[in-house]
Every structure is written in C-alpha cells, then in structure tokens.
C-alpha positions in Angstrom: 1.7 -1.5 -26.5 -2.0 -1.0 -26.4 -4.2 -2.4 -23.7 -7.8 -2.0 -22.8 -7.4 -0.5 -19.3 -6.4 3.1 -18.4 -2.9 2.2 -17.2 -1.4 3.1 -20.6 -2.5 6.7 -19.9 -0.5 6.8 -16.7 3.2 7.5 -16.6 5.4 4.4 -16.2 7.9 5.2 -13.4 9.2 1.7 -13.2 10.7 -0.6 -15.8 8.2 -2.8 -17.6 9.8 -5.9 -16.0 8.9 -4.5 -12.6 5.4 -3.7 -13.6 4.9 -7.3 -14.9 6.2 -8.8 -11.6 3.8 -6.8 -9.4 1.4 -9.2 -7.9 -0.5 -9.6 -4.6 2.0 -9.5 -1.7 3.9 -6.6 -3.3 4.7 -3.2 -1.7 6.0 -0.4 -3.8 7.7 2.4 -1.8 8.7 5.9 -2.6 9.9 6.8 0.8 11.1 10.3 1.5 12.3 10.7 5.1 12.3 14.5 5.0 9.6 16.8 6.2 9.3 18.3 2.7 7.4 15.4 1.1 5.5 16.5 -1.9 3.1 13.6 -2.7 0.4 12.6 -0.2 1.3 8.9 -0.4 4.6 7.4 0.5 4.0 4.0 -1.1 1.5 1.2 -1.9 0.8 -2.2 -0.4 -1.1 -5.0 -2.2 -1.6 -7.8 0.3 -2.5 -11.3 -0.8 -5.4 -11.6 1.6 -7.3 -9.9 4.5 -5.5 -12.2 7.1 -3.5 -9.6 9.0 -1.4 -12.2 10.8 -0.3 -13.6 7.4 0.2 -10.3 5.6 1.4 -7.6 8.0 4.7 -9.1 9.3 6.3 -9.2 5.8 5.3 -5.6 5.2 6.7 -4.5 8.5 10.0 -6.4 7.8 10.3 -4.8 4.4 9.6 -1.3 5.8 12.1 -1.8 8.7 14.9 -2.5 6.1 14.3 0.9 4.6 13.1 3.0 7.6 14.4 1.4 10.7 12.1 0.1 13.4 8.4 0.5 12.9 6.5 1.2 16.1 2.9 1.5 15.0 0.6 0.6 12.1 -2.8 2.2 11.7 -5.4 0.2 9.8 -9.1 0.1 9.3 -10.2 -2.8 11.5 -13.3 -3.5 9.5 -11.2 -4.2 6.4 -9.3 -7.1 8.0 -10.2 -10.6 9.4 -9.5 -9.7 13.0 -7.1 -7.0 14.1 -4.9 -7.8 17.1 -3.6 -4.9 19.3 0.0 -5.8 18.5 2.2 -8.2 16.5 5.7 -9.4 17.0 7.9 -8.9 14.0 11.6 -9.9 14.0 11.6 -9.9 17.8 10.0 -6.4 18.1 6.5 -5.4 19.2 4.6 -3.3 16.7 1.4 -1.8 18.0 -1.7 -1.9 15.7 -4.2 1.0 15.9 -7.6 0.5 14.5 -8.8 3.7 12.9 -11.7 4.5 10.6 -9.1 5.5 8.0 -10.8 3.7 5.2 -9.9 0.4 3.5 -7.6 2.3 1.2 -4.9 3.6 3.6 -2.3 2.2 6.0 -0.5 4.6 8.4 3.0 3.6 9.5 4.9 5.2 12.3 8.6 5.2 12.9 9.6 6.7 16.2 7.3 9.2 17.8 6.4 11.5 15.0 7.6 10.2 11.6 4.5 9.0 9.8 4.2 7.3 6.4 1.0 6.8 4.4 0.6 3.8 2.1 -2.3 3.2 -0.2 -3.8 -0.3 0.3 -4.8 -2.1 -2.9 -7.5 -4.6 -2.0 -6.3 -8.2 -2.3 -8.9 -9.1 -4.9 -8.0 -6.3 -7.3 -7.2 -7.3 -10.9 -3.5 -7.2 -11.8 -4.0 -4.5 -14.4 -5.9 -2.2 -12.1 -3.5 -2.8 -9.2 -0.5 -2.0 -11.4 -2.2 1.2 -12.7 -3.1 2.3 -9.2 0.4 1.5 -7.8 2.1 3.4 -10.6 0.0 6.5 -10.0 0.2 6.4 -6.2 4.0 6.4 -6.1 4.4 9.4 -8.3 6.3 12.1 -6.4 3.8 14.8 -7.6 0.7 12.7 -6.7 -1.9 14.8 -4.8 -4.9 12.4 -5.3 -6.1 10.5 -2.3 -5.8 6.7 -2.2 -9.6 6.1 -2.5 -9.9 8.2 -5.6 -6.9 6.5 -7.2 -8.5 3.2 -6.7 -11.8 4.4 -8.2 -10.0 6.0 -11.2 -8.0 2.9 -12.0 -10.7 0.3 -11.2 -8.9 -1.0 -8.2 -11.9 -0.6 -6.0 -13.9 -3.3 -7.8 -13.1 -7.0 -7.8 -12.0 -8.6 -11.1 -14.7 -10.2 -13.2 -14.9 -14.0 -13.0 -13.1 -15.8 -15.7 
C-alpha cells in the first residue's frame, strides 16, 4: 500500500483496521505503570476541538478505566478555549494546572507522584498526519519529543482546504 505521506515509513504497531478508525476524539495509550518506562510519551490524545469542557471529561474517563482515579491534568492554557481550575468527571474533582508545557503535551497525574505524558495532536490535523504521529508516539522505544513528532509527520500544520 503506497501513500503520499510519510506514515508508510513508520512502523505499524496497530492493526490496519485500528489505524483506519483513528479520528478526532481518539486517545491511543501505551501505559506502563512501572518506574522503568523506556519511551518519553505514554500515549496520544487527538481531541475533536479546543473546547476543554467538551473534550477533557471523556479523556479522563478513559484514563481512569486503565489507571484508576486521575487527580490532575496539566495543559497549556493558551491552547484551549478557556481553562477552568477544575472539572468534575464521574463524580470526582480533577484539578487542571495551566503550564507553559506547549500545545503538544498533556501531563496526567494519578495519585501524588505517578505522572503520564500524552502527546496532544491538534484538532485540525489531517487524518493521515495524525495517524502517523500517533503510531510514532506510542512506540515503546520512542525518544522523540511530541513537538518534533508533530513537525516530522506534518501534524503541526492544519490540513489544506479541499
């Protein structure tokens, strides 16, 4: 299968059917709950919009299923349409920290010291670029920072108009 983007050069870690189903609103997780994590990213989130109230609760609910209760989420406030200090998700308060972490990273905290780093794919990223970025980010041996992955895969630029 030949395509015009760079995703065919990246290893496919997920079945093709999963790659085809990746769309805005998807989170891919490679969560290791040990201290000996090898990659620098634990997963990827591709929200549908920059509306934090609409997007964050579903991410937190999905993460809670795999990790247990999430206590904090760190985001770059300038990347979102308003950032409240906390949100209620499934009857629990989750604190939101606004850090200048860059538009490309979400920091998730479980408990006091267990942190997970997710690459944030901008909502307006083309599906091909998003899939390529997501596949690369969740590789266990990935040592490339989120921002560079997005640049390398074209995920940092909006899709061209049709």
